[in-house]
MMTF fields as JSON, N, C-alpha, C and O atoms, coordinates in Angstrom:
{
  "mmtfVersion": "1.0.0",
  "mmtfProducer": "UNKNOWN",
  "numBonds": 439,
  "numAtoms": 440,
  "numGroups": 110,
  "numChains": 1,
  "numModels": 1,
  "chainsPerModel": [1],
  "groupsPerChain": [110],
  "chainIdList": ["A"],
  "bondAtomList": [4, 2, 8, 6, 12, 10, 16, 14, 20, 18, 24, 22, 28, 26, 32, 30, 36, 34, 40, 38, 44, 42, 48, 46, 52, 50, 56, 54, 60, 58, 64, 62, 68, 66, 72, 70, 76, 74, 80, 78, 84, 82, 88, 86, 92, 90, 96, 94, 100, 98, 104, 102, 108, 106, 112, 110, 116, 114, 120, 118, 124, 122, 128, 126, 132, 130, 136, 134, 140, 138, 144, 142, 148, 146, 152, 150, 156, 154, 160, 158, 164, 162, 168, 166, 172, 170, 176, 174, 180, 178, 184, 182, 188, 186, 192, 190, 196, 194, 200, 198, 204, 202, 208, 206, 212, 210, 216, 214, 220, 218, 224, 222, 228, 226, 232, 230, 236, 234, 240, 238, 244, 242, 248, 246, 252, 250, 256, 254, 260, 258, 264, 262, 268, 266, 272, 270, 276, 274, 280, 278, 284, 282, 288, 286, 292, 290, 296, 294, 300, 298, 304, 302, 308, 306, 312, 310, 316, 314, 320, 318, 324, 322, 328, 326, 332, 330, 336, 334, 340, 338, 344, 342, 348, 346, 352, 350, 356, 354, 360, 358, 364, 362, 368, 366, 372, 370, 376, 374, 380, 378, 384, 382, 388, 386, 392, 390, 396, 394, 400, 398, 404, 402, 408, 406, 412, 410, 416, 414, 420, 418, 424, 422, 428, 426, 432, 430, 436, 434],
  "bondOrderList": [1, 1, 1, 1, 1, 1, 1, 1, 1, 1, 1, 1, 1, 1, 1, 1, 1, 1, 1, 1, 1, 1, 1, 1, 1, 1, 1, 1, 1, 1, 1, 1, 1, 1, 1, 1, 1, 1, 1, 1, 1, 1, 1, 1, 1, 1, 1, 1, 1, 1, 1, 1, 1, 1, 1, 1, 1, 1, 1, 1, 1, 1, 1, 1, 1, 1, 1, 1, 1, 1, 1, 1, 1, 1, 1, 1, 1, 1, 1, 1, 1, 1, 1, 1, 1, 1, 1, 1, 1, 1, 1, 1, 1, 1, 1, 1, 1, 1, 1, 1, 1, 1, 1, 1, 1, 1, 1, 1, 1],
  "groupList": [{"groupName": "UNK", "atomNameList": ["N", "CA", "C", "O"], "elementList": ["N", "C", "C", "O"], "formalChargeList": [0, 0, 0, 0], "bondAtomList": [1, 0, 2, 1, 3, 2], "bondOrderList": [1, 1, 2], "singleLetterCode": "X", "chemCompType": "L-PEPTIDE LINKING"}],
  "groupTypeList": [0, 0, 0, 0, 0, 0, 0, 0, 0, 0, 0, 0, 0, 0, 0, 0, 0, 0, 0, 0, 0, 0, 0, 0, 0, 0, 0, 0, 0, 0, 0, 0, 0, 0, 0, 0, 0, 0, 0, 0, 0, 0, 0, 0, 0, 0, 0, 0, 0, 0, 0, 0, 0, 0, 0, 0, 0, 0, 0, 0, 0, 0, 0, 0, 0, 0, 0, 0, 0, 0, 0, 0, 0, 0, 0, 0, 0, 0, 0, 0, 0, 0, 0, 0, 0, 0, 0, 0, 0, 0, 0, 0, 0, 0, 0, 0, 0, 0, 0, 0, 0, 0, 0, 0, 0, 0, 0, 0, 0, 0],
  "groupIdList": [1, 2, 3, 4, 5, 6, 7, 8, 9, 10, 11, 12, 13, 14, 15, 16, 17, 18, 19, 20, 21, 22, 23, 24, 25, 26, 27, 28, 29, 30, 31, 32, 33, 34, 35, 36, 37, 38, 39, 40, 41, 42, 43, 44, 45, 46, 47, 48, 49, 50, 51, 52, 53, 54, 55, 56, 57, 58, 59, 60, 61, 62, 63, 64, 65, 66, 67, 68, 69, 70, 71, 72, 73, 74, 75, 76, 77, 78, 79, 80, 81, 82, 83, 84, 85, 86, 87, 88, 89, 90, 91, 92, 93, 94, 95, 96, 97, 98, 99, 100, 101, 102, 103, 104, 105, 106, 107, 108, 109, 110],
  "secStructList": [7, 7, 7, 2, 2, 2, 2, 2, 2, 2, 2, 2, 2, 2, 2, 2, 2, 2, 2, 2, 2, 2, 6, 6, 7, 2, 2, 2, 2, 2, 2, 7, 2, 2, 2, 2, 2, 2, 2, 2, 2, 2, 2, 2, 2, 2, 2, 2, 2, 2, 2, 6, 1, 7, 2, 2, 2, 2, 2, 2, 7, 6, 6, 1, 7, 2, 2, 2, 2, 2, 2, 2, 2, 2, 2, 2, 2, 2, 7, 4, 4, 4, 7, 7, 6, 6, 2, 2, 2, 2, 2, 0, 0, 0, 0, 0, 2, 2, 2, 2, 2, 2, 2, 2, 2, 2, 2, 2, 6, 7],
  "xCoordList": [186.559, 186.043, 186.309, 186.248, 186.655, 186.866, 185.395, 184.576, 185.537, 184.067, 184.24, 185.351, 183.087, 183.062, 184.237, 185.069, 184.254, 185.041, 186.576, 187.372, 186.792, 188.371, 188.765, 189.91, 187.648, 188.033, 187.912, 188.414, 187.263, 187.438, 188.917, 189.694, 189.366, 190.721, 191.755, 192.674, 191.563, 192.154, 192.457, 193.529, 191.468, 191.509, 192.315, 192.92, 192.183, 192.931, 194.406, 195.321, 194.591, 195.981, 196.901, 198.059, 196.135, 196.628, 196.704, 197.702, 195.823, 195.997, 197.399, 198.311, 197.414, 198.541, 200.038, 201.004, 199.755, 201.166, 201.573, 202.736, 200.408, 200.548, 201.217, 202.014, 200.796, 201.249, 202.482, 203.11, 202.935, 204.277, 205.349, 206.434, 204.893, 205.771, 205.068, 205.83, 204.122, 203.467, 203.824, 203.77, 204.207, 204.892, 206.053, 206.387, 206.791, 207.834, 207.723, 208.719, 206.447, 205.996, 205.589, 205.862, 205.119, 204.854, 206.141, 206.382, 206.961, 208.616, 209.1, 209.513, 208.936, 209.781, 208.521, 208.998, 207.521, 206.251, 206.864, 207.201, 206.961, 207.288, 208.5, 208.67, 209.483, 210.929, 211.382, 212.309, 210.609, 211.123, 209.947, 208.798, 210.366, 209.835, 209.402, 208.427, 210.037, 209.527, 208.509, 207.613, 208.615, 207.531, 206.263, 205.232, 206.355, 205.137, 204.357, 203.152, 205.053, 204.756, 204.285, 203.196, 204.866, 204.228, 202.909, 201.974, 202.71, 201.472, 200.511, 199.71, 200.514, 199.633, 199.168, 197.978, 200.152, 199.7, 198.729, 197.679, 198.983, 197.915, 197.041, 196.038, 196.823, 195.75, 194.688, 193.458, 195.572, 194.447, 194.113, 193.056, 194.559, 194.13, 193.238, 192.461, 192.892, 191.621, 190.661, 189.485, 191.096, 189.76, 189.275, 188.056, 190.145, 189.628, 188.951, 188.162, 189.014, 188.595, 187.077, 185.992, 187.282, 185.856, 184.832, 183.606, 185.708, 184.921, 183.956, 182.781, 184.435, 183.767, 183.096, 182.675, 183.16, 182.108, 180.557, 180.103, 179.936, 178.247, 177.81, 178.484, 176.554, 176.003, 175.377, 175.311, 174.932, 174.188, 175.117, 174.754, 176.256, 177.192, 177.426, 177.138, 177.824, 178.107, 176.651, 176.673, 175.806, 174.369, 174.322, 173.776, 174.919, 174.59, 175.516, 175.25, 176.671, 177.7, 177.993, 178.878, 177.158, 177.072, 178.195, 178.467, 178.802, 179.669, 181.093, 181.99, 181.201, 182.43, 182.145, 181.014, 183.217, 182.841, 183.298, 184.282, 182.513, 182.831, 182.988, 183.852, 182.003, 182.54, 183.788, 184.327, 184.069, 185.508, 186.642, 187.52, 186.383, 187.354, 187.618, 188.771, 186.78, 186.505, 187.015, 187.752, 186.704, 187.217, 188.778, 189.474, 189.124, 190.571, 191.345, 192.337, 190.761, 191.276, 191.617, 192.597, 190.301, 190.447, 191.415, 192.022, 191.579, 192.557, 194.046, 194.886, 194.225, 195.397, 195.773, 196.974, 194.806, 195.268, 194.911, 195.387, 194.094, 193.909, 194.596, 194.905, 194.763, 195.204, 196.307, 196.427, 197.277, 198.337, 199.239, 199.742, 199.315, 200.062, 199.529, 200.06, 198.24, 197.096, 197.234, 196.635, 198.067, 197.881, 198.394, 199.432, 197.772, 197.94, 198.749, 198.264, 199.635, 200.338, 199.924, 200.156, 199.38, 199.033, 197.694, 197.261, 196.949, 195.61, 195.679, 194.8, 196.68, 196.891, 197.56, 197.651, 198.168, 198.724, 197.386, 197.157, 196.636, 195.389, 194.687, 194.008, 194.538, 193.568, 194.241, 193.724, 195.497, 196.342, 196.132, 195.898, 196.261, 196.281, 194.861, 194.591, 193.73, 192.449, 191.305, 190.312, 191.629, 190.428, 190.805, 189.96, 191.925, 192.342, 192.202, 191.686, 192.591, 192.351, 190.863, 190.582, 190.077, 188.426, 188.12, 187.242, 188.713, 188.122, 188.868, 188.22, 189.942, 190.351, 189.778, 189.789, 189.178, 188.388, 187.31, 186.846, 186.575, 185.273, 185.499, 184.866, 186.316, 186.635, 186.954, 186.475, 187.899, 188.353, 187.306, 187.299, 186.181, 185.073, 184.207, 183.684, 184.091, 183.298, 183.51, 182.702, 184.949, 185.525, 185.427, 185.062, 185.733, 185.741, 184.19, 183.994, 183.42, 181.827, 181.622, 180.632, 182.536, 181.933, 182.638, 182.541],
  "yCoordList": [116.887, 117.234, 116.124, 114.928, 116.725, 115.32, 115.334, 116.194, 113.956, 113.433, 113.437, 113.339, 113.555, 113.376, 112.602, 113.114, 111.412, 110.278, 110.857, 110.783, 111.299, 111.859, 112.988, 113.146, 113.884, 115.022, 114.696, 115.501, 113.516, 113.201, 112.724, 113.08, 111.965, 111.357, 112.407, 112.372, 113.373, 114.686, 115.127, 115.635, 114.882, 115.518, 114.462, 114.887, 113.473, 112.027, 112.363, 112.385, 112.608, 112.388, 113.646, 113.53, 114.939, 116.167, 115.943, 116.393, 115.308, 115.174, 114.345, 114.664, 113.429, 112.437, 113.0, 112.763, 114.057, 114.747, 115.792, 116.023, 116.379, 117.177, 116.443, 116.998, 115.201, 114.458, 113.98, 113.609, 113.941, 113.723, 114.299, 113.774, 115.98, 116.903, 117.193, 117.479, 117.222, 117.675, 116.816, 117.352, 115.529, 114.513, 115.215, 114.739, 116.121, 116.59, 117.724, 118.17, 118.124, 118.736, 120.219, 120.769, 120.889, 122.593, 123.397, 124.178, 122.887, 123.751, 123.871, 124.861, 122.537, 122.408, 123.012, 123.873, 123.001, 123.933, 125.368, 126.001, 125.818, 127.269, 127.723, 128.866, 126.676, 127.394, 126.887, 127.402, 125.928, 125.857, 126.309, 125.947, 127.287, 128.044, 126.672, 126.689, 125.917, 124.929, 123.927, 123.454, 123.609, 122.77, 123.658, 123.166, 125.108, 125.893, 125.788, 125.537, 125.983, 126.114, 125.049, 125.11, 123.757, 122.416, 122.389, 122.129, 122.639, 122.425, 123.247, 122.656, 124.446, 125.687, 125.065, 124.931, 124.746, 124.378, 123.097, 123.064, 122.235, 121.075, 121.349, 120.698, 122.335, 122.677, 123.586, 123.614, 124.243, 124.93, 123.73, 123.91, 122.957, 121.608, 121.056, 120.509, 120.894, 120.385, 121.18, 120.816, 122.504, 123.839, 123.774, 123.829, 123.65, 123.48, 122.376, 122.423, 121.285, 119.962, 120.2, 120.133, 120.48, 120.645, 121.682, 121.572, 122.907, 123.809, 123.132, 123.426, 122.534, 121.983, 120.284, 119.486, 120.123, 118.873, 119.268, 120.394, 118.296, 118.478, 119.122, 118.848, 120.118, 120.44, 119.257, 119.179, 118.368, 117.247, 116.46, 116.174, 116.225, 115.59, 116.395, 115.86, 117.445, 118.409, 118.475, 118.545, 118.446, 118.584, 117.076, 116.918, 116.115, 114.76, 114.559, 113.604, 115.229, 115.225, 117.12, 117.927, 117.182, 118.53, 118.649, 119.647, 117.259, 117.167, 117.64, 117.894, 117.743, 118.544, 119.955, 120.394, 120.724, 121.925, 122.606, 123.347, 122.342, 122.779, 124.33, 124.729, 125.39, 126.234, 127.128, 128.081, 126.365, 126.679, 126.38, 127.144, 125.052, 124.459, 125.463, 125.687, 125.896, 126.926, 128.08, 128.666, 128.592, 129.72, 129.934, 130.85, 128.761, 128.668, 128.837, 129.56, 127.997, 128.298, 129.42, 129.614, 130.345, 131.685, 132.551, 133.428, 132.237, 133.155, 132.905, 133.788, 131.559, 131.114, 131.587, 131.784, 131.874, 132.292, 133.437, 133.906, 134.181, 135.673, 136.599, 137.775, 135.941, 136.94, 136.241, 135.884, 136.008, 135.313, 135.796, 135.027, 137.359, 137.892, 138.124, 138.857, 137.3, 137.615, 136.168, 135.941, 135.239, 133.713, 133.644, 134.273, 132.841, 132.924, 131.309, 130.266, 131.374, 130.049, 129.229, 128.022, 129.666, 128.729, 128.535, 127.465, 129.065, 128.589, 127.428, 126.595, 127.545, 126.463, 125.463, 124.422, 125.529, 124.295, 123.798, 122.594, 124.427, 123.839, 123.3, 122.399, 123.677, 122.737, 121.347, 120.233, 121.722, 120.374, 119.248, 118.048, 119.877, 118.794, 118.637, 117.519, 119.506, 119.29, 118.84, 118.18, 119.303, 119.184, 118.026, 117.134, 117.851, 117.012, 115.477, 114.571, 115.296, 113.68, 113.391, 112.605, 114.135, 114.008, 114.032, 113.341, 114.661, 114.872, 113.696, 113.023, 113.47, 112.183, 110.825, 109.922, 110.835, 109.672, 109.573, 108.453, 110.706, 110.823, 110.429, 109.479, 111.083, 111.079, 109.359, 108.691, 109.021, 107.489, 106.588, 105.597, 106.994, 106.081, 106.209, 105.231, 107.433, 107.762, 106.872, 106.256, 107.014, 106.706, 104.848, 104.205, 104.27, 102.915, 102.563, 101.355, 103.106, 102.786, 102.806, 102.336, 103.32, 103.436, 101.796, 101.294],
  "zCoordList": [50.732, 52.014, 52.922, 52.639, 54.21, 55.107, 55.938, 56.264, 56.08, 56.553, 58.057, 58.578, 58.757, 60.28, 60.844, 61.593, 60.466, 61.046, 60.952, 61.887, 59.992, 59.521, 60.337, 60.76, 60.579, 61.572, 62.852, 63.636, 63.418, 64.949, 64.823, 65.709, 63.818, 63.837, 63.931, 64.75, 63.032, 62.971, 64.613, 64.942, 65.479, 66.404, 67.641, 68.626, 67.387, 68.391, 67.934, 68.757, 66.676, 66.263, 66.743, 67.144, 66.625, 67.361, 68.721, 69.284, 69.43, 70.933, 71.049, 71.813, 70.323, 70.488, 70.531, 71.256, 69.173, 69.053, 70.257, 70.587, 70.85, 72.004, 73.288, 74.044, 73.401, 74.499, 74.4, 75.392, 73.238, 73.262, 73.64, 73.888, 73.713, 74.35, 75.495, 76.419, 75.729, 77.01, 78.055, 79.162, 78.035, 79.025, 79.485, 80.57, 79.132, 79.399, 80.553, 81.122, 80.821, 81.55, 81.589, 80.522, 82.334, 82.162, 81.802, 80.881, 82.953, 82.678, 81.251, 80.647, 80.837, 79.357, 78.627, 77.888, 78.505, 77.535, 77.552, 76.552, 78.969, 79.249, 78.699, 78.274, 78.707, 78.447, 76.744, 76.119, 76.289, 74.884, 74.167, 74.42, 73.071, 71.952, 70.885, 70.134, 70.977, 69.672, 70.339, 69.641, 71.592, 72.318, 72.13, 71.669, 72.527, 72.307, 71.081, 71.1, 69.972, 68.685, 68.358, 67.787, 68.57, 68.428, 68.946, 68.188, 70.21, 71.228, 70.425, 69.7, 70.48, 69.996, 68.467, 68.183, 67.626, 66.211, 66.447, 65.805, 67.181, 67.16, 67.888, 67.597, 69.142, 69.321, 68.281, 68.293, 67.468, 66.35, 65.33, 64.726, 65.126, 64.393, 65.032, 64.25, 66.295, 67.063, 67.134, 67.177, 67.158, 67.221, 65.847, 65.685, 64.693, 63.122, 62.928, 61.984, 63.589, 63.152, 63.908, 63.33, 65.271, 66.195, 65.565, 65.593, 64.882, 64.055, 62.98, 62.759, 62.603, 61.009, 61.372, 60.535, 62.633, 62.901, 62.76, 62.963, 62.43, 62.036, 63.328, 64.321, 63.494, 64.565, 65.189, 66.416, 64.448, 65.194, 66.352, 67.493, 65.809, 66.564, 67.56, 68.631, 67.659, 68.861, 69.89, 71.119, 69.292, 69.975, 70.747, 71.839, 70.071, 70.882, 71.842, 72.573, 72.124, 72.897, 73.501, 73.216, 74.124, 75.146, 76.331, 76.997, 76.405, 77.622, 77.215, 78.019, 75.58, 75.11, 75.134, 74.926, 75.4, 75.452, 74.263, 74.282, 73.085, 71.462, 71.237, 70.457, 72.042, 71.705, 72.092, 71.529, 73.419, 74.125, 73.045, 72.645, 72.68, 71.638, 70.358, 69.988, 69.88, 68.771, 69.09, 68.298, 70.305, 70.717, 70.827, 70.388, 71.576, 71.563, 70.427, 70.349, 69.344, 68.118, 67.308, 66.589, 67.646, 67.356, 67.967, 67.352, 69.43, 70.043, 69.578, 69.404, 69.408, 68.826, 67.672, 67.486, 66.637, 65.38, 65.111, 64.078, 65.804, 65.486, 66.46, 66.266, 67.431, 69.085, 69.578, 70.75, 68.496, 69.004, 70.356, 71.176, 70.372, 71.079, 72.491, 73.325, 72.683, 73.735, 74.496, 75.547, 73.866, 74.616, 75.82, 76.027, 76.931, 78.051, 78.242, 77.803, 78.748, 78.668, 79.837, 79.763, 80.844, 82.02, 81.506, 81.936, 80.843, 80.454, 79.267, 79.047, 78.702, 77.721, 78.297, 77.647, 79.604, 79.979, 80.763, 80.652, 81.402, 81.967, 81.301, 81.794, 79.682, 78.921, 78.701, 78.614, 78.639, 78.29, 79.501, 79.351, 80.557, 81.849, 82.07, 82.508, 81.884, 82.261, 81.313, 81.618, 80.18, 78.817, 78.116, 78.045, 77.572, 76.413, 77.112, 76.457, 78.195, 78.65, 78.059, 77.154, 78.719, 78.491, 76.946, 76.429, 76.455, 74.954, 74.215, 73.413, 74.4, 73.872, 74.004, 73.168, 75.43, 75.588, 75.217, 74.999, 75.027, 74.252, 72.73, 72.269, 72.012, 70.832, 70.384, 69.467, 71.383, 71.006, 70.956, 70.226, 71.923, 72.138, 70.866, 70.332, 70.428, 69.125, 67.872, 67.176, 67.806, 66.592, 66.722, 65.737, 67.809, 67.873, 67.691, 67.558, 67.668, 67.485, 65.835, 65.273, 65.292, 63.505, 63.179, 62.059]
}
C-alpha cells in the first residue's frame, strides 16, 4: 500500500506530466486526441491519489477542493462521454497551480 508521501508525489508527478502538454495551449488540447487522453489520464491519477489520502490530511488542508478532485476523477472514469473540455481546461489553468504549490510545500516538509 502506498503511503501518504508517495500519494502526494503521485499527484505532483501527474501535474508535471499534464503541464508538459498543457503548455501547448487550449487549442492544442481541444484539437489533439492524444493530448486530451494524456491529460485526462493524469487527472484521473490525481483524483485517485487524492481520494486515497488520509482524511486527517484533507481536514488539515481544506484550501484544496478534495471532494471536487475526487468528483472529477469519478466523472472522467465513469461518465466519459459527459466530459466538458472547457471545464477540464479551467481546472488545468485555475486549480492545478494551487494544488501543485500546496503539495510541493507539504512534500518538502517531510
